GUKE-64494 format. One record per residue (C-alpha): x, y, z; residue in one letter. Coordinates in steps of 0.02 Angstrom, whole numbers. Each point is the difference from the previous one (the first is absolute). Last residue first. Example, Ala and Ser with C-alpha at 12.3 -4.5 7.8 and 13.67 -1.06 7.14 Angstrom:
REM residues 2
<node X="684" Y="-53" Z="357" rest="s"/>
<node X="-69" Y="-172" Z="33" rest="a"/>
***
This chain:
REM residues 361
<node X="-353" Y="-768" Z="-886" rest="d"/>
<node X="44" Y="157" Z="107" rest="f"/>
<node X="-51" Y="44" Z="157" rest="v"/>
<node X="-63" Y="179" Z="89" rest="i"/>
<node X="10" Y="28" Z="166" rest="v"/>
<node X="-146" Y="71" Z="131" rest="n"/>
<node X="88" Y="42" Z="181" rest="r"/>
<node X="-113" Y="-3" Z="141" rest="r"/>
<node X="-133" Y="93" Z="-67" rest="a"/>
<node X="-148" Y="93" Z="89" rest="a"/>
<node X="81" Y="142" Z="-38" rest="g"/>
<node X="-112" Y="57" Z="-123" rest="t"/>
<node X="143" Y="52" Z="-114" rest="k"/>
<node X="45" Y="-189" Z="-33" rest="t"/>
<node X="-160" Y="-40" Z="-58" rest="d"/>
<node X="23" Y="168" Z="-140" rest="a"/>
<node X="180" Y="-71" Z="-34" rest="i"/>
<node X="-44" Y="-168" Z="-18" rest="a"/>
<node X="-142" Y="62" Z="-121" rest="e"/>
<node X="150" Y="88" Z="-92" rest="n"/>
<node X="79" Y="-140" Z="-30" rest="i"/>
<node X="-125" Y="-110" Z="-69" rest="q"/>
<node X="99" Y="-35" Z="-160" rest="d"/>
<node X="181" Y="-46" Z="111" rest="l"/>
<node X="-104" Y="-152" Z="70" rest="s"/>
<node X="-73" Y="16" Z="187" rest="w"/>
<node X="32" Y="-104" Z="171" rest="t"/>
<node X="-88" Y="36" Z="148" rest="g"/>
<node X="38" Y="45" Z="189" rest="s"/>
<node X="173" Y="-52" Z="3" rest="v"/>
<node X="53" Y="28" Z="183" rest="l"/>
<node X="-57" Y="-167" Z="58" rest="e"/>
<node X="144" Y="-101" Z="-142" rest="d"/>
<node X="137" Y="113" Z="112" rest="l"/>
<node X="-6" Y="-39" Z="147" rest="k"/>
<node X="156" Y="-10" Z="99" rest="l"/>
<node X="31" Y="-131" Z="134" rest="r"/>
<node X="-18" Y="-117" Z="-108" rest="g"/>
<node X="166" Y="-62" Z="-5" rest="q"/>
<node X="-9" Y="-5" Z="-182" rest="k"/>
<node X="-36" Y="186" Z="18" rest="y"/>
<node X="115" Y="32" Z="115" rest="l"/>
<node X="129" Y="-70" Z="-112" rest="d"/>
<node X="-79" Y="131" Z="-96" rest="v"/>
<node X="62" Y="122" Z="82" rest="m"/>
<node X="170" Y="-56" Z="37" rest="w"/>
<node X="18" Y="7" Z="-195" rest="p"/>
<node X="-78" Y="176" Z="-26" rest="i"/>
<node X="126" Y="78" Z="158" rest="d"/>
<node X="166" Y="-14" Z="-71" rest="r"/>
<node X="18" Y="9" Z="-191" rest="q"/>
<node X="-160" Y="130" Z="68" rest="i"/>
<node X="106" Y="100" Z="86" rest="v"/>
<node X="-136" Y="96" Z="75" rest="v"/>
<node X="-38" Y="157" Z="79" rest="d"/>
<node X="-178" Y="-24" Z="-14" rest="g"/>
<node X="-37" Y="44" Z="-150" rest="m"/>
<node X="30" Y="185" Z="34" rest="k"/>
<node X="-34" Y="18" Z="206" rest="s"/>
<node X="14" Y="187" Z="63" rest="g"/>
<node X="42" Y="26" Z="187" rest="v"/>
<node X="-91" Y="94" Z="125" rest="m"/>
<node X="86" Y="11" Z="175" rest="a"/>
<node X="-63" Y="22" Z="177" rest="q"/>
<node X="120" Y="43" Z="144" rest="g"/>
<node X="-99" Y="55" Z="112" rest="l"/>
<node X="35" Y="172" Z="44" rest="a"/>
<node X="60" Y="34" Z="-176" rest="a"/>
<node X="-151" Y="-102" Z="-86" rest="f"/>
<node X="-121" Y="95" Z="60" rest="n"/>
<node X="92" Y="161" Z="-16" rest="a"/>
<node X="-46" Y="-41" Z="-181" rest="p"/>
<node X="-171" Y="56" Z="19" rest="e"/>
<node X="-69" Y="-60" Z="-164" rest="y"/>
<node X="-78" Y="39" Z="-180" rest="s"/>
<node X="-24" Y="-113" Z="-138" rest="s"/>
<node X="-13" Y="40" Z="-194" rest="f"/>
<node X="-76" Y="-45" Z="-191" rest="a"/>
<node X="64" Y="105" Z="-140" rest="g"/>
<node X="67" Y="-157" Z="-72" rest="t"/>
<node X="-147" Y="-166" Z="26" rest="h"/>
<node X="51" Y="-94" Z="161" rest="p"/>
<node X="144" Y="-135" Z="3" rest="m"/>
<node X="-14" Y="-140" Z="136" rest="g"/>
<node X="147" Y="-70" Z="70" rest="v"/>
<node X="26" Y="129" Z="123" rest="m"/>
<node X="82" Y="-109" Z="188" rest="i"/>
<node X="-25" Y="91" Z="152" rest="v"/>
<node X="116" Y="-56" Z="136" rest="k"/>
<node X="-33" Y="0" Z="199" rest="g"/>
<node X="174" Y="111" Z="124" rest="g"/>
<node X="-197" Y="1" Z="93" rest="g"/>
<node X="-140" Y="-79" Z="-32" rest="a"/>
<node X="-105" Y="22" Z="-161" rest="l"/>
<node X="-175" Y="10" Z="-74" rest="y"/>
<node X="-15" Y="186" Z="5" rest="r"/>
<node X="149" Y="24" Z="-104" rest="p"/>
<node X="-128" Y="-109" Z="-148" rest="a"/>
<node X="-145" Y="136" Z="-3" rest="a"/>
<node X="81" Y="135" Z="-112" rest="d"/>
<node X="64" Y="-145" Z="-101" rest="y"/>
<node X="-146" Y="-95" Z="-26" rest="a"/>
<node X="-89" Y="167" Z="-32" rest="p"/>
<node X="122" Y="54" Z="-139" rest="a"/>
<node X="-64" Y="-188" Z="-131" rest="v"/>
<node X="124" Y="-114" Z="-49" rest="g"/>
<node X="-40" Y="-152" Z="93" rest="v"/>
<node X="121" Y="-98" Z="50" rest="t"/>
<node X="59" Y="110" Z="158" rest="v"/>
<node X="96" Y="-146" Z="160" rest="i"/>
<node X="-35" Y="75" Z="157" rest="v"/>
<node X="160" Y="-82" Z="105" rest="a"/>
<node X="71" Y="0" Z="174" rest="d"/>
<node X="-196" Y="-5" Z="30" rest="a"/>
<node X="-83" Y="110" Z="167" rest="g"/>
<node X="-56" Y="-75" Z="128" rest="r"/>
<node X="-99" Y="-131" Z="92" rest="g"/>
<node X="-11" Y="-116" Z="-173" rest="m"/>
<node X="-211" Y="34" Z="-38" rest="a"/>
<node X="-1" Y="126" Z="81" rest="a"/>
<node X="115" Y="91" Z="-111" rest="k"/>
<node X="-51" Y="-12" Z="-115" rest="a"/>
<node X="-205" Y="31" Z="56" rest="a"/>
<node X="92" Y="162" Z="35" rest="r"/>
<node X="74" Y="29" Z="-157" rest="w"/>
<node X="-182" Y="-35" Z="-73" rest="p"/>
<node X="-54" Y="178" Z="37" rest="s"/>
<node X="-161" Y="-9" Z="-31" rest="d"/>
<node X="-45" Y="-118" Z="-99" rest="g"/>
<node X="13" Y="-33" Z="-198" rest="t"/>
<node X="187" Y="-71" Z="29" rest="a"/>
<node X="-65" Y="-161" Z="57" rest="l"/>
<node X="88" Y="-93" Z="128" rest="v"/>
<node X="57" Y="-183" Z="-61" rest="g"/>
<node X="89" Y="-105" Z="154" rest="d"/>
<node X="112" Y="-129" Z="-11" rest="t"/>
<node X="55" Y="18" Z="-187" rest="a"/>
<node X="67" Y="-134" Z="-100" rest="g"/>
<node X="-47" Y="-51" Z="-160" rest="f"/>
<node X="-188" Y="-54" Z="51" rest="e"/>
<node X="4" Y="137" Z="160" rest="l"/>
<node X="28" Y="97" Z="-196" rest="a"/>
<node X="-139" Y="-63" Z="-96" rest="v"/>
<node X="-134" Y="42" Z="148" rest="d"/>
<node X="71" Y="169" Z="34" rest="l"/>
<node X="-39" Y="-5" Z="-212" rest="k"/>
<node X="-169" Y="-1" Z="20" rest="e"/>
<node X="-40" Y="113" Z="145" rest="e"/>
<node X="64" Y="136" Z="-132" rest="s"/>
<node X="94" Y="165" Z="44" rest="m"/>
<node X="169" Y="-72" Z="45" rest="d"/>
<node X="108" Y="-17" Z="138" rest="v"/>
<node X="74" Y="-175" Z="57" rest="a"/>
<node X="80" Y="-11" Z="157" rest="v"/>
<node X="131" Y="-141" Z="51" rest="i"/>
<node X="93" Y="-19" Z="179" rest="r"/>
<node X="115" Y="-132" Z="16" rest="r"/>
<node X="88" Y="13" Z="-158" rest="a"/>
<node X="128" Y="-127" Z="-53" rest="g"/>
<node X="74" Y="61" Z="-136" rest="a"/>
<node X="-100" Y="-158" Z="-111" rest="i"/>
<node X="-144" Y="93" Z="87" rest="r"/>
<node X="68" Y="162" Z="-37" rest="a"/>
<node X="-10" Y="-16" Z="-180" rest="g"/>
<node X="-153" Y="-77" Z="-23" rest="q"/>
<node X="-54" Y="179" Z="53" rest="i"/>
<node X="76" Y="32" Z="-107" rest="a"/>
<node X="-59" Y="-92" Z="-142" rest="n"/>
<node X="-189" Y="21" Z="47" rest="l"/>
<node X="46" Y="188" Z="-5" rest="g"/>
<node X="84" Y="-44" Z="-193" rest="v"/>
<node X="-157" Y="-30" Z="-76" rest="g"/>
<node X="-118" Y="77" Z="80" rest="g"/>
<node X="-33" Y="3" Z="244" rest="a"/>
<node X="37" Y="208" Z="-10" rest="g"/>
<node X="114" Y="34" Z="133" rest="i"/>
<node X="98" Y="-110" Z="75" rest="v"/>
<node X="50" Y="38" Z="190" rest="v"/>
<node X="118" Y="-141" Z="80" rest="v"/>
<node X="80" Y="-12" Z="197" rest="d"/>
<node X="139" Y="-82" Z="38" rest="q"/>
<node X="30" Y="-188" Z="97" rest="g"/>
<node X="126" Y="-39" Z="-165" rest="a"/>
<node X="104" Y="121" Z="-85" rest="r"/>
<node X="-61" Y="115" Z="-125" rest="l"/>
<node X="130" Y="89" Z="-123" rest="e"/>
<node X="-128" Y="126" Z="-47" rest="a"/>
<node X="88" Y="3" Z="-168" rest="a"/>
<node X="55" Y="-198" Z="-29" rest="n"/>
<node X="-90" Y="-87" Z="58" rest="v"/>
<node X="-161" Y="103" Z="19" rest="v"/>
<node X="-12" Y="66" Z="-177" rest="a"/>
<node X="46" Y="-120" Z="-58" rest="g"/>
<node X="-124" Y="-133" Z="21" rest="v"/>
<node X="-118" Y="133" Z="-91" rest="g"/>
<node X="118" Y="46" Z="-112" rest="t"/>
<node X="59" Y="-156" Z="-38" rest="i"/>
<node X="-179" Y="-68" Z="-5" rest="v"/>
<node X="-45" Y="147" Z="-122" rest="g"/>
<node X="94" Y="16" Z="-95" rest="c"/>
<node X="96" Y="-171" Z="-95" rest="a"/>
<node X="-57" Y="-100" Z="114" rest="i"/>
<node X="-197" Y="4" Z="-65" rest="l"/>
<node X="111" Y="-76" Z="-167" rest="s"/>
<node X="4" Y="-161" Z="87" rest="a"/>
<node X="-182" Y="-28" Z="48" rest="s"/>
<node X="-75" Y="16" Z="-171" rest="t"/>
<node X="152" Y="-108" Z="-63" rest="m"/>
<node X="-14" Y="-141" Z="111" rest="p"/>
<node X="131" Y="-46" Z="134" rest="i"/>
<node X="87" Y="-184" Z="3" rest="e"/>
<node X="88" Y="48" Z="-191" rest="e"/>
<node X="155" Y="102" Z="110" rest="s"/>
<node X="26" Y="196" Z="-14" rest="i"/>
<node X="153" Y="86" Z="-69" rest="r"/>
<node X="-10" Y="149" Z="7" rest="v"/>
<node X="-16" Y="157" Z="-128" rest="v"/>
<node X="51" Y="177" Z="-19" rest="q"/>
<node X="177" Y="-14" Z="19" rest="a"/>
<node X="-5" Y="-98" Z="-166" rest="a"/>
<node X="-72" Y="168" Z="-54" rest="e"/>
<node X="-170" Y="1" Z="-89" rest="v"/>
<node X="-87" Y="-70" Z="-172" rest="v"/>
<node X="-178" Y="-40" Z="23" rest="v"/>
<node X="-118" Y="-108" Z="-74" rest="k"/>
<node X="-203" Y="-14" Z="-42" rest="q"/>
<node X="-15" Y="180" Z="70" rest="a"/>
<node X="-65" Y="98" Z="130" rest="f"/>
<node X="159" Y="-37" Z="85" rest="a"/>
<node X="102" Y="154" Z="-70" rest="g"/>
<node X="129" Y="-12" Z="140" rest="a"/>
<node X="149" Y="147" Z="35" rest="a"/>
<node X="-173" Y="106" Z="71" rest="m"/>
<node X="-86" Y="10" Z="-160" rest="a"/>
<node X="93" Y="-62" Z="-156" rest="q"/>
<node X="-51" Y="134" Z="-102" rest="h"/>
<node X="-58" Y="15" Z="-176" rest="l"/>
<node X="74" Y="130" Z="-107" rest="k"/>
<node X="-28" Y="-72" Z="-234" rest="g"/>
<node X="14" Y="-154" Z="-91" rest="g"/>
<node X="-149" Y="2" Z="-67" rest="q"/>
<node X="-33" Y="-154" Z="87" rest="a"/>
<node X="27" Y="104" Z="140" rest="t"/>
<node X="191" Y="-9" Z="82" rest="k"/>
<node X="56" Y="-91" Z="166" rest="l"/>
<node X="180" Y="-48" Z="57" rest="p"/>
<node X="53" Y="174" Z="93" rest="g"/>
<node X="-4" Y="150" Z="-91" rest="k"/>
<node X="-132" Y="105" Z="97" rest="d"/>
<node X="34" Y="-100" Z="160" rest="g"/>
<node X="156" Y="92" Z="49" rest="d"/>
<node X="56" Y="-82" Z="128" rest="y"/>
<node X="123" Y="123" Z="150" rest="p"/>
<node X="133" Y="-60" Z="99" rest="t"/>
<node X="-33" Y="50" Z="172" rest="e"/>
<node X="-72" Y="-172" Z="68" rest="c"/>
<node X="-108" Y="28" Z="154" rest="a"/>
<node X="-86" Y="-193" Z="-9" rest="t"/>
<node X="200" Y="-58" Z="-39" rest="p"/>
<node X="2" Y="48" Z="217" rest="k"/>
<node X="196" Y="-114" Z="17" rest="g"/>
<node X="155" Y="142" Z="16" rest="g"/>
<node X="40" Y="-24" Z="-180" rest="a"/>
<node X="-177" Y="18" Z="-75" rest="c"/>
<node X="-2" Y="130" Z="120" rest="s"/>
<node X="154" Y="88" Z="-65" rest="r"/>
<node X="-17" Y="-37" Z="-179" rest="c"/>
<node X="77" Y="-165" Z="-67" rest="m"/>
<node X="-146" Y="-119" Z="-16" rest="g"/>
<node X="-96" Y="72" Z="-126" rest="c"/>
<node X="-152" Y="-99" Z="98" rest="a"/>
<node X="-170" Y="31" Z="-98" rest="r"/>
<node X="-131" Y="-54" Z="100" rest="i"/>
<node X="-176" Y="-9" Z="-76" rest="l"/>
<node X="10" Y="-200" Z="64" rest="t"/>
<node X="-14" Y="-167" Z="-122" rest="v"/>
<node X="-30" Y="-118" Z="76" rest="v"/>
<node X="76" Y="-184" Z="-84" rest="v"/>
<node X="-25" Y="-167" Z="-74" rest="p"/>
<node X="191" Y="-46" Z="-90" rest="d"/>
<node X="-40" Y="-68" Z="-147" rest="g"/>
<node X="113" Y="109" Z="-83" rest="v"/>
<node X="142" Y="25" Z="99" rest="s"/>
<node X="30" Y="87" Z="160" rest="v"/>
<node X="153" Y="44" Z="104" rest="g"/>
<node X="108" Y="115" Z="-135" rest="r"/>
<node X="-82" Y="104" Z="-153" rest="v"/>
<node X="173" Y="44" Z="-93" rest="l"/>
<node X="-56" Y="-51" Z="-166" rest="p"/>
<node X="-193" Y="60" Z="-1" rest="g"/>
<node X="-131" Y="-139" Z="72" rest="t"/>
<node X="-157" Y="-67" Z="-100" rest="a"/>
<node X="-159" Y="-98" Z="88" rest="t"/>
<node X="21" Y="3" Z="183" rest="v"/>
<node X="-156" Y="-49" Z="59" rest="r"/>
<node X="-160" Y="91" Z="84" rest="g"/>
<node X="4" Y="116" Z="176" rest="a"/>
<node X="-55" Y="182" Z="-14" rest="a"/>
<node X="-68" Y="153" Z="114" rest="e"/>
<node X="71" Y="139" Z="-107" rest="h"/>
<node X="-172" Y="65" Z="-119" rest="g"/>
<node X="5" Y="151" Z="-74" rest="y"/>
<node X="5" Y="-10" Z="-203" rest="v"/>
<node X="13" Y="194" Z="-54" rest="a"/>
<node X="-51" Y="129" Z="-119" rest="p"/>
<node X="50" Y="118" Z="80" rest="l"/>
<node X="106" Y="55" Z="113" rest="s"/>
<node X="-20" Y="33" Z="202" rest="g"/>
<node X="-105" Y="103" Z="103" rest="g"/>
<node X="-1" Y="-60" Z="203" rest="w"/>
<node X="-193" Y="-13" Z="-20" rest="a"/>
<node X="-27" Y="-22" Z="-148" rest="g"/>
<node X="-140" Y="-127" Z="-18" rest="e"/>
<node X="139" Y="-118" Z="-63" rest="a"/>
<node X="138" Y="46" Z="109" rest="f"/>
<node X="-174" Y="-41" Z="165" rest="s"/>
<node X="-41" Y="-168" Z="-82" rest="i"/>
<node X="173" Y="-53" Z="-11" rest="d"/>
<node X="4" Y="29" Z="168" rest="s"/>
<node X="-128" Y="-67" Z="55" rest="h"/>
<node X="75" Y="-162" Z="-66" rest="c"/>
<node X="-65" Y="-91" Z="-128" rest="i"/>
<node X="104" Y="-215" Z="14" rest="a"/>
<node X="62" Y="-86" Z="-135" rest="v"/>
<node X="5" Y="-170" Z="-45" rest="a"/>
<node X="55" Y="-141" Z="-152" rest="e"/>
<node X="146" Y="137" Z="-71" rest="l"/>
<node X="122" Y="-40" Z="-146" rest="t"/>
<node X="136" Y="88" Z="95" rest="v"/>
<node X="159" Y="70" Z="-105" rest="e"/>
<node X="176" Y="23" Z="84" rest="v"/>
<node X="114" Y="159" Z="5" rest="e"/>
<node X="168" Y="5" Z="53" rest="s"/>
<node X="81" Y="60" Z="-180" rest="g"/>
<node X="-144" Y="-21" Z="-117" rest="e"/>
<node X="-193" Y="-77" Z="-11" rest="p"/>
<node X="-74" Y="3" Z="-183" rest="a"/>
<node X="-134" Y="131" Z="-41" rest="r"/>
<node X="-193" Y="21" Z="78" rest="l"/>
<node X="-103" Y="92" Z="-139" rest="d"/>
<node X="-187" Y="40" Z="73" rest="v"/>
<node X="-172" Y="-104" Z="-91" rest="d"/>
<node X="-139" Y="59" Z="95" rest="e"/>
<node X="-117" Y="1" Z="178" rest="i"/>
<node X="-26" Y="177" Z="47" rest="v"/>
<node X="-7" Y="58" Z="171" rest="l"/>
<node X="-171" Y="106" Z="81" rest="p"/>
<node X="-1" Y="181" Z="-12" rest="a"/>
<node X="61" Y="88" Z="169" rest="g"/>
<node X="171" Y="56" Z="-79" rest="f"/>
<node X="-14" Y="-19" Z="-178" rest="e"/>
<node X="116" Y="-133" Z="-122" rest="h"/>
<node X="-5" Y="-141" Z="107" rest="a"/>
<node X="69" Y="-146" Z="-94" rest="v"/>
<node X="-56" Y="-185" Z="86" rest="a"/>
<node X="112" Y="-112" Z="-114" rest="a"/>
<node X="-11" Y="-150" Z="-131" rest="k"/>
<node X="192" Y="-46" Z="-59" rest="i"/>
<node X="73" Y="27" Z="-203" rest="i"/>
<node X="187" Y="-54" Z="-22" rest="p"/>
<node X="137" Y="120" Z="-50" rest="m"/>
***
């Protein structure tokens, strides 16, 4: 097995440790990708803090881009040397969800304890989120990668793997937004900015960003929001409705805190949908009056990874970037080395960063 460097979590809430690990060669329909960039997603941080449990020791990281450097004998569609985006969407292609066009809801479980990673001593090392991309290389199913243009920088391409497809997909796929409709996006962080971009691309009439930070609201306007509302104000849904002249057809909740979900229905118009993207910690609860949803024909819809089909959706997002219609470079707050990953995580936790990206030589 080749030896690579990886950032390993040995204890929830503790700093990651840079160490040598074993990565076996790709088998069957797997590919090996030598990474050039991996972004730090808040989901990685939540997992590393133990928010949703999981197996340790583990290698997190799932928002990555690099080049294919080896393939298993059954791989088709990508070749050694291809630049690719690496996602966590490990879809079997055979279960009811995959066959029904919902690969993000694949029903075939994956045991990351039995993946391609081992400790340097040959012990168990969990490949978190079927990716384990806080490392120099990954071995993943070929179905998890999408070939991309040589024209897109790897730092920007890595963001497509999660934050971009999740935000844009929540609007286009889950909300099924139509031109002329009105949108509220709660949270103007990395995913929220991409939901705002998705609404702009889909032709929304009004796009209202709601956040705790005036600075983030200013950034939201740069990405396509027509209005910004401070969540710290009294009844921010009233200000949002005043900006739109009505309630929203879709409210995209991109922050993982229960109070945001408590407030979300207050922004809706009759027949509108709350799209649930942000994931609160296990044990967090919100409450609603179901009669309001029934009487007004409203809905709450969960959206995992933007309900994307990566082989369909990532190519057109890359093309939008090349046309200048999808901002990616502007999402990168800073670049860091793998040795600096704990500092990059700390910076991300301040809430000021759009996306911090680990880059490899």
